[in-house]
C-alpha positions in Angstrom: -139.8 -86.0 -6.8 -138.6 -88.1 -3.9 -135.0 -87.8 -4.8 -135.1 -84.1 -4.9 -136.7 -83.8 -1.5 -134.1 -86.1 0.1 -131.3 -84.1 -1.5 -132.7 -80.8 -0.3 -133.1 -82.3 3.2 -129.5 -83.4 3.2 -128.4 -80.1 1.9 -130.4 -78.4 4.7 -128.8 -80.5 7.4 -125.3 -80.1 5.9 -125.6 -76.3 5.9 -127.0 -76.2 9.5 -125.0 -79.0 11.1 -123.0 -76.6 13.2 -126.1 -74.7 14.4 -127.8 -78.0 15.5 -124.7 -79.1 17.3 -124.4 -75.8 19.1 -128.2 -75.8 20.0 -127.8 -79.4 21.4 -124.8 -78.3 23.4 -126.5 -75.3 24.9 -129.6 -77.4 25.8 -127.4 -79.9 27.5 -125.5 -77.3 29.5 -128.7 -75.7 30.6 -130.2 -79.0 31.8 -127.1 -79.9 33.5 -127.0 -76.6 35.3 -130.6 -76.8 36.3 -130.0 -80.2 37.8 -127.0 -79.1 39.6 -128.9 -76.2 41.2 -131.7 -78.5 42.2 -129.3 -80.8 43.9 -127.1 -78.2 45.7 -130.0 -76.1 47.0 -132.5 -79.0 47.2 -135.1 -77.2 45.2 -138.0 -79.8 45.1 -139.9 -78.5 42.1 -136.7 -79.0 40.0 -136.0 -82.5 41.5 -139.6 -83.5 40.9 -139.3 -82.9 37.2 -139.6 -86.2 35.3 -136.1 -85.7 33.8 -134.5 -85.5 37.2 -136.4 -88.3 39.0 -134.4 -91.2 40.1 -135.3 -94.5 38.3 -138.2 -96.2 39.8 -139.6 -93.0 41.5 -142.9 -92.1 39.8 
């Protein structure tokens, strides 16, 4: 039973590898754009998100 579930999981990821990669790329570009907009126009609510805080600032 365990071997078939592992095989089906691998088959699922092999079939959808391109979709996962594209989704990760789109998420990266959106976060990069959001951070850039926050820096350029100094939008505080964007800069205060935990993802964009400088290290050591809590």
